[in-house]
N, C-alpha and C positions, 0 to 999 in steps of 0.2 A: 427524633431528628434534632440536631443542634440548631441554635439560632443562626449561626453562619450558614449551615446547610439550607435552612428555610429561605434565607436571603438569596442564596445562590439559585435555588429553584425559582423563586419569584422573579429574579433578574433574567433567568433564561426564558421564562414565559414572556417577559416583556420584549425580548429580542426575537421572538418567533415571527417569521415572515410568511404570511398567508398568500398563496397564489391561487386565485379563483376559488373553486370549491373542492379542488383536488390535491392540494399540497400545502403542508405546513413545514417550512424550512427551519431547521434548528440552528439559528445563527449563534446561539449561546454555547453550543457544544465545545468549540475550541477553548473558551474561557473555563468551562465547567470540567472538562476531562482532558484537554490538551491536544485533541486532534479534531480536524474539521469533519463535518458531515460529507460523506461521499454520495453522489447522486447515482443510484442504480439505473442504468438505461434499460435493462431487461424488463419487459412487461409494460413499459410506458409507451404511449402513442407519441408520434412526432410532435403533435400539438402540445401535449403535456410537457414533454421534455423542453421544447422551445419556449414555452411559457415560463418554466422554472428558470431557465438560463437567462432569459431576457429580464426577469424580475431581479435576479442577482446582478446582472450587468448594470441595470439602471441605478443600483445603489453602490456601484463601484466595487463590487465583490466578485471574486473568482470562484471557480468550481472545478472539481474533477468528476467526470462521469465514468463509472466502471461498467463493464460488459455492455457497451453500446451494440445494438443490433446492426446487421449489415444495412438495413434500411435507414437507420439513424446515421450511420457513418456516411452513407450516400447523401442524405439530406444536409449533413454538416458541410458538405462541399458545394451545395447548391444555393441558388438565389433565395430559397425559402429561409435559410439560416444566415443570409447575408448580414454583415454587421457584427456577428458574434465572434468572428475571428477564432474559431475553434481550431486547435491543433490536435493531431493524432499522436498518441504516445504508445510505445511498446507494440508497434505494428498494428495499431488500431484497437488494442485492448482497452485503452483509456482515451477519453477526450478531455482536453484542458481548455476551460474558459479563462482567459487572462484576468488577473486581478488578485486581490488579497484573499488568502484562505483563512485568515483569522487566528493563526497560531504561530508561536515563535519557539525555536529550538536552539539549545546550546550546541556548540560544536561537538561533533562526534562521528564515529565511523561504524557502519554496519557492513558485515560481510554477507554476501549472497553467493551460495554454493549450490551447484546442481550435480546430481548423479550422472545424468546423461544429457546429450544434446536435445532429446525429446522433451526435457523439462525446462529448456531455456525460455520458451515463450511465456510460461507461467511465472518464472523467476523475473523476467524482464518487466512484467506487470508490477511486481513489488519494487523492483529497482527504480522504475520510472516514477512511481508515487513517492518514494523516499527522496529522490532527487528534487521533485517539485516542492517538497517540504523543506528543502535546503540542507538535507543531511548528506554526508559523504558516503559513498558506497564503493566497496572493493569487491571484485568478483573472481570466482574460480568455477569454470563450467566444464562439465564432462569429466568429473574426477571420482566416479563411483567406485564401489567396493570390488568390482570385477578386476580392477587394476590398482591395488593399494599403493603401489609406487607413485602413481599419479597423485593420489590424495595426500600422501606424506609430503611430497614436494610442494603441493598447493598450500597445505596448512602452514608449512614453514614460511612461505612467502606472505601469507595472510597475517600470521601472527606478528610479523614485523611491523604491520600497519596498526596493530593494537585495536582491533574492533571490539566494541563493547557488547555486541550481540551478533549472533550468526543466524541467518535464515537459510535453512538447508532443505532443498527441494529434491524429492525422490519419488519415483513410481516403482513398478515391479514389486520387489520384496521390501522396499522402504528401509533398507538397513543403514543408509548413509548418515542420517542424523545421529543415530546411536554411536556410530564409530567416531564421528566428529566430536560429539560431546565427551568422549573418552580421551580426547587429545588436546582440547583447547581450554583456555582459562575463562572464557566468556559464556554466558547462557546461550543455549541453542533452542531455536524454534523450528520444529519439524513441520514441513508442508508436504503432505502426500499429493502426488499428481495423478491424473487419470491416464496413466500409461501402464500397459501390461497386457498379457495374453490371458484369454479364457477365464476360468474360475479364479476369482479374487483379483482379476484385472480391473482396469478403470479406477485404480486407486484404493479399492477395498482392502486388498492385502497389505498395501503400504500403510494405510491408516491403522489397521489392526496391529501391525508390527511396531509402529511408533508408539502406540498406546501401551505396548508391553515392554518398552525400552528399559534395560537395566541401568542405563546411564540417565541422569536427570535431564529431561527435556520437556518443553512445552509443545503441544501439538494443536494445530488448527485443522479445519475440515479440508476435504479434498479440493484441490485447486484454489484454496482460499488465500490467494496472494495478497489481496487488499487487506483483509483482517490481520494477516501476519505483519504487513508493513505498518499498519496503524498501531498494533501492539508494540512493535519496535519503536515507533516514533514517540509513544508515550514516555518511554525511558528518558528521552532527551527534552521533553516539554518544559518550557519556562512560562512563568506568569507574564502575560502581555502587559506592557506599559501603555500609557495613553496614546503614544505615537507609534504607528507601525514602522518597522525597519525598512531601510532603503531596498528597493526592488529593481530588477531589470524591467525593460519595456514589456517583456512577456508575462510579467507577474510573478516571477520567481526571484529568489534572493541571489544577489551577485556574489557576496563575500564568502559564503559558506558552501558554495557548490563544489563537489568533488569530481 
C-alpha cells in the first residue's frame, strides 16, 4: 500500500461516526471513493434507523436510505421521527434526509432506459438517487426488444443528449442492454429486474443473459438499482474542496439538476 493510500485509510478511520454500539458510519467514503454511504433500511429496527439519521442530522449531514420497510416508511411520517424531515423518493423506495451527502460531481448526463413498464419502479430508484447526487438524467421507458421501432426512436432522441453512461433495466429475457450496447457510443450497465414468468423468472434469466452478452456491458445484481447508480456516479466524481457547493433547502444541488 502506498503512503498516500495509508494516509487515506487513516483519514477515513478518523471520520468514522459511531452510533451507539450498533453502527459505524463511513463518513470518509465520499472522499475516498467518490460516492456516499447509503443506509440500507432493510433489516434495521426503527430505533436503529432513527438513531443513525439523528446522529447524521446533528452534524449537519444528509443521508439516503435504500429499501426502507413499510414500517419504516410509516414511522418516517409519524411523530416518532418528527424533526428529521424525511422525504420519500421513487415511490417510497428511498428516503432522503436533507443535508450534505459529502460528494461533488462534474456536470454530466446519464440515460436510464427500461424494457417494460414493469421495470420502471426499479429504474426510478436509480434515477432518484442520481438526481439527489446532482447528476442530470434522461429517460426512455417501455422501449424493449419486442418492438424495436420504439427502441430505435428512443436511442436517436437519447443520443442527442450525449449521455456518458446508460443504465438499462430489463426483466424477462434481459436482451435490451445487449441491443442498446450495440447502438450507442457510451458504456452500458445492465440491471436485471425481478420480472418474468416461471422458470428463470424473477430476474434469473435476465441476469444470465446479460452475463453472456456479446456486446460489452457491465452487469449488476438483480434489482440492484442503487449499486448501478453509484457505479455511474463514480464516473463523474470530483475531489471535494474545503467548502461544499451551494445547495437548495432540501439538501440537493440547484445548479446541476436535470
